[in-house]
N, C-alpha and C positions, 0 to 999 in steps of 0.2 A: 924610249921604252917600247918593247914589243909585246903585244898581247895576241893570244889566240882565243877567238870568241865563238862559242857554239850558239846557234839560234834554233830553238825548238820549233816543232811543226805548228802549234797553235800560233806562235808569234809570227812565223813566216806567212801564214794566212791573213795577217794583218800587216802586210808589208809597207804600207804607207807610214804606219807608226814605227816599224823597224828602221825605215830611212830617217825619219824625224828624230827618234829617240836613241838610236844606236849608231848607224853607219855615218850619218851626216850631221849628228848632233853638234859636234864641235869641229868647225872648219879647220882648226889647226891641228887636229888629230885624225885626219882621215887616212893618212898613211901609217904604216907601222902596225896595222891591225889585220890579222888574218881571220877570215870568217869561215867556220865550218857549218854548213847549213843542213837542216833536216828537210825532208819532203813536206809539202804543204799538208795541214791537217787532214787525216782521213785518207790520204792517197795510199800509204803503205798498207793500211787495212784493206783497201780495195784490190791492191796487187797481190797480197797474201792471204790473209783472213783477219777478221776483226780481233784486235789484241785482247778485248775484254769479253765479248760475247761469242767469239768463235764463228761468226757469220762468214760464209766462204767468199773469198775473193777469187782472182783469176787462178792463183796457184792451186787453191783448193779444188777448183773445177778441173784444172788439168790433171791433178792427181787422181781425182774420182772419175775421169773420163767424161766430164760434163762439158757444156758449151763454153769452153774458154775463149774461143774466137769471138763469141758475141759479147762476153765480158770485157775483153780487150778492146772491142770497138766501142763499147759503152764508156769505158775508162778514157779512151783517147778523146771522146766528146767532152767528158768531164774536165780533162786537162786543158782542152781548148777554151773551155768556159772560164777557167782560172785565168788563162792568158788574157782573155777579153777583159776580165775585171782589173787587170794590171795595165791595160793600154793607157788609161789616163795618167799613170805615173811615168810613161815614156816607153813602155815595152813596145818594140816594133812587132806588131802582131803577125805580119807575113813570115818574118824570120823565126819568131818563136814557134808558130804553128808548124812551119816546115821542119824545125828541129825535132819536135815531138812526133810528128807524123813519120819521119824517117827512123827514128828509134823504135817506135811502136811496130812499124812495118817489118824491120829487121827482126824484132823480137817474135813477131808472129811466125816468121819463117823459121827461126831457131826452134820454136815450140813445136811447130809442124814436123820438123826433121827429127826432133827428140820423140815425138809420138810414134813415128814410124820405126825408129830404133827400138823403143820400148816393146812394140808389138813383134819385133823379130825375135826377141828373147836372147839375143847374143851378149848383152851387157847387163850388169846388175841394175836393177830398177832403182835402188837407193841412190846410187851415184849420179845417175841422170836426174833424178828428181831434186837432189841437192843442187846440182848446177842450174836447173830451172828456177829454183827458189832464189839463188844468188842473182841471176840475170834480172829476175822480176824486181827484186828489192832495189837494185841499182837505178831503176828508171825514176823513181821519185826524186832522189837527191839530185840526178843529172838535170832533171827538169827545173827544180827550184833554183839550182846554182846558175844554170845557163841564164834564166830569167833575170836573176839578180844582177849579173854582169851586164847584161843588155841594157837594163834600166839605169845602172850607175854610168855606163858609157854615154847613154842619151842625155845624162845630166852633167856631162863634161868631165867625168872622172875616169882616168885610164885604168880601169879594173881589169884584172886578169883571171880567166877561169882556170883552176886546176881540176880536171876531170879525172879523178882517181878510179872511176868505174871500169876503165880498161874495156869498155864495151866493144871496141872494134880493133882490138890487138890480141894477139895470142902469146904475149911474152910470159914465160913461166916464172913470174916474180912472186915473192912472198909479200905480204902486206907491208912490212917494214921496208923492203927493198923498193917497192913501188913508191912509197912515200918519200924515201930518201932520194931516189932518182928524180922525182917530180920537182924537188926543191932545189936541185942543183943549178947553179947559176943565177938564182933569184935572190934578192935583197929584200926580205920582208919589211925592213925599216924604211924603204923607199917605194914600196909598191902596195896597192890595194888588191889583195888576193882573196878570191872566193873559192872555197874548196868543197867538193862533194862530201857528204857525210858517209857515203859508202865508198869502201876501198876494195878493189878486187885483189885477190891473193890466191896462191895455189892451195893454201890451207882452208879457204873459204871463210870469210868474215862472219857470215850467217852461221855457219856450222859451229863456229868457236864461240860466238857471242850473241847469236839470235838477234832479237829486236834491240839490244843495246849497242849494235854496231856503230851508230854514228858518235856515240860518246867514246867509243875506243879510238876511231879515226881522230877525233879531237884530242885525246890524250896523246896519241902517237905523234901528231903534228906538233903539239906543244913540246914534246920532249926533243923531237927532231931539230926544231929551230931554237931550242933553249929560250922559250918564252919567259918574259919576266913575270907574267900573270896569265892564268887561264880563266876566262869568264864564261859562265853558262847564263844565257838569257832564257827565262821561261815566263809563263803567264802568271806566275805566282811567287811569293817569297818563301824561303825556308822559314817556317813558322813553328811556334810552340806546339801546334796541333793541326790536324787536317780541318781547314776552314769550312768544308763541306759537312763536317760533323758537328763542330762546335760553333759555327757561325762566323762570317768573315770578320766581324768587329770584335771577336773574342780571342784574338790570338796576339802573340808578341813575336816580332821578327828576332830570330836568334842573333844575328849580328856578328858574333865571332864563335868559332868552335874549331875542332881539330878533325884530322882524318879518322881517328878512332871512333869518334862520334858518328861520323859519315858511314863507316863500316857497320855500325850498329843499326843504324836506319836501313841500310841496304839488306841487312839480314832478315828484316821483317817486311821487306817489299816496299818501303818508303825510301826510294833512291834519290839522294841528293845528287849522286853521280854513280854510274855503274861501278861496282868494287873492282872489276878487272881493268876499268879505265883509270880509276883513282890511284891504284898502286904505283904505276910507272911515274906519275907526276909527284907522288909523295917521295919516292926514292930519289927523284931528280931535284927535290927541293922547290917545286913550283907550287905556288899557293893557288887556290881556286876561289873565285868570287862568284856567288849565285845572286843573280839580279833579276828583278821583275821588269820585263820589257816595257810595261806600261806605267811604271813609276821611275823614270830615268834619273831623277834627282836623288833617289834613296841609294846609299852605298851598298845595300844588300848585306849578304853574310860572307865573310872571309873565312875560308877553311886552310889552316896551316897545319904543319907537322907537330909543332911543339906547343900550341896554345893550351893554356890552362886558365880558366876564369879566376880572377883575383878574389872574387867572393863566391861562395858556394851558391849555385843556382841550377835549378832544373832547366834545361834548355829545350827539350823536346819531349812530348808524350806521344808515343807511336805505337804501332801494333798492327794486328791483322785478325779478322774473324775467319780466315780460310785455312785453318790449321786442325790437325786432330792430335790427341794424345795416344801414344802407343805405349802401353805399360806391360811389362813382363813381371810376373809374380811367380817366384820359385823358391821354396824353402832350401833347396841345395845351394842357393847363392851365398849364403852367409859364410864368411871365412874362406871362400873359394877364391884363390888368387887367379886372375885373368878370366873370371866368369863372363865379363862383358865383352872379351875379345871375340868369341864366337857370335855374339849378338851383332857386333859392329861388321863383322864379315858378311852376315846376311844382309845388313843395311847396304853394303858396298856392292854385293851381287845384284841387288835390285836398283842400284843408282840412286839411293835415297840418303840425303844429308838431314841433319837435324838442327833446329833452331835453338832448343833448350833441352837440358838434361837435368833430372832430379832423381836422387836415389836414397834408399835406406838399406837395411840389413838384407831384405829378401825381395825388394821391388826396384825396378829401374823404369822410369817414365821418360819418354822422348817426345818432344813436340815437333812434328813434321808438317810440310805442306800437305794438305788434304789430297790434292791432285796427284801426288806422288805415290800414294798407296795403291797397290794392286791386290787382287785376290791371291795371287801366287805368293806374294810377300807374307801376308797374313797367314796363309796355309803353312808356309815353311816355319813361321814362329810358332804356330799352334802345334806343329809335329815335334817341336824341340823342347817347349817350355810348359810348365803345369798350367798357368793361367795367362791368357793374352786378352787384353782389353783394348779395343780401339774405340775412341769416343770423340765426336766432334767438339771443337773448342775454340777459344779465341786466346790470344796473348796480348797483353798490354805492356808497354816498357816505359819506365821513367829513366831518362838519359841526360847526361851532363857531363862536361869535361872536369867539373869540381863538385862531386856530390859525396865525397868519401868522409863524411862528417856524421857524428852520432845524431840520430833522430829522423833522418830522411826516410829510411825504410819504415820506421814505426809510423811517421806521418802518412806515407803512401798507403800503408795497409789500414790505418785509421779512416783515411778518406773512402776507401773501398767499403769498410765495415759500415761506415755511417750511411752509405747508399745501398745497404743490403746486398753487397756483391761479394759472394764467396770466393775465396782464393783456393784453387785446387791443387796448384803446385807453385813454387816460387824458386827462382834462381838468381844468385848474384855472385860474381866472381871476386877474388881478392882485390882486383884492380878498381872495383866499385864505380864503373862508369855506366853500367846498365843494370837496372832492377827489373826483372821480368816476372810477370804474374800471369799465370794460366787461370782463366775464368770460364764461365759458361758463355757460349756464344751469343745468347740472348742479351747479355749484359754488356756487350762490347762497347756500343756507342755510349751508354750511360757512363761506363767506367772512363772512357776518353774525356768526355765532358767534365766529369767530376774532378779527375786528376788535373786537367788543364786549368780548371777555375781555381782550385786550391793551391796547386804547387807553382803554376806559371803566372797566372794573372794576379793573384793575391801576393805572389813572391816577386813580382816585376818591380823595378825602381819606381817609386812614387805610388805604388798601389798596395802598400801593406807590408807585412813582415816577410822576410826572405826564408826560404827552407833552411 
């Protein structure tokens, strides 16, 4: 059996446990496993910008004309500190420090050259900045993958590094071509392979997938070698709700679900796996297993294409408070064929997709990510339609592979009503895999807690009646 296994950044930062719980846990299964590794926790934030807060990293300083050289030097020191922390595991410190010093020195030269070219005005600024972003992103995964291989070799395992970052070559390969060529002549069943989560390609993996690029590499590698199973190791289980909201002891591990449910989660930002990474594996018939790095005995959650729960069960309560409702009210809408076509063309011009849509005779409401709304978008809508309302909101979702039974929608709305939470919009498709409720943003956390308690905990095996 061949598995491709992605190890997340938080897990990589506790590499002693990665060795003990994943890579070397079963002496008889060391080979036949391909590891795609992320950068250590926080490193990509320092290279680019903080994913959540937007705090500038090296890239943001480079774009803004700030002291990127000083930021690079500080980061080099930080990477060496990480190396030092791994020395007790067997990492040869001189070799590891030499590797990162060389990479960072070359990166500094490339950025300096780019700065001079930008100043000349002869090339488009956007193209050079995208190239800089790609090169910076690649450093984190090259660092963690290199260290992992050196530690495994020090422990007597003939690990091989597959550096897909292409940092020192100028081959005009696509992402797929680079992955395909890198695996030529290799037998994953007989080797221990460690692969960088970043892959260089002429199309630019950051340009295409932004910060989800390591999962895309993971997916493409799994499809390339026809893996029997793809495993994602994170610091948490895929659970019935966010433990940071409901409390760590108040969740149920999902256990089994399907790709459709995974897509629903990704649509509201709760990614079991990046949707563009999931689709190739789904089409190839490769199942995905989500595991908690720090609970190695637990089988985790298996995602397959055709799974449907034998019993009706709410699997996940998910959502986001980072959305807005954009509602168009126009009396000319009623009975007008194709009225919403022009509306969708406006959305497309401004690069805005929606999560949820609710409509009646003369109103259409769309729930969109708040960050995607611009003044130009709203102004264009106001110039075309009678009343345009933009209102901050939250959306909560009741999701499961088998919830198409009478009473589930009624029970969910009852729970919200019992907790004095008003439903502003509601949406459910014929497939009945995701019930979406738009509520006031202030009620978001209360709604997640209440729905999880009533529909997942009380409905879990051995804990009360099912939905």
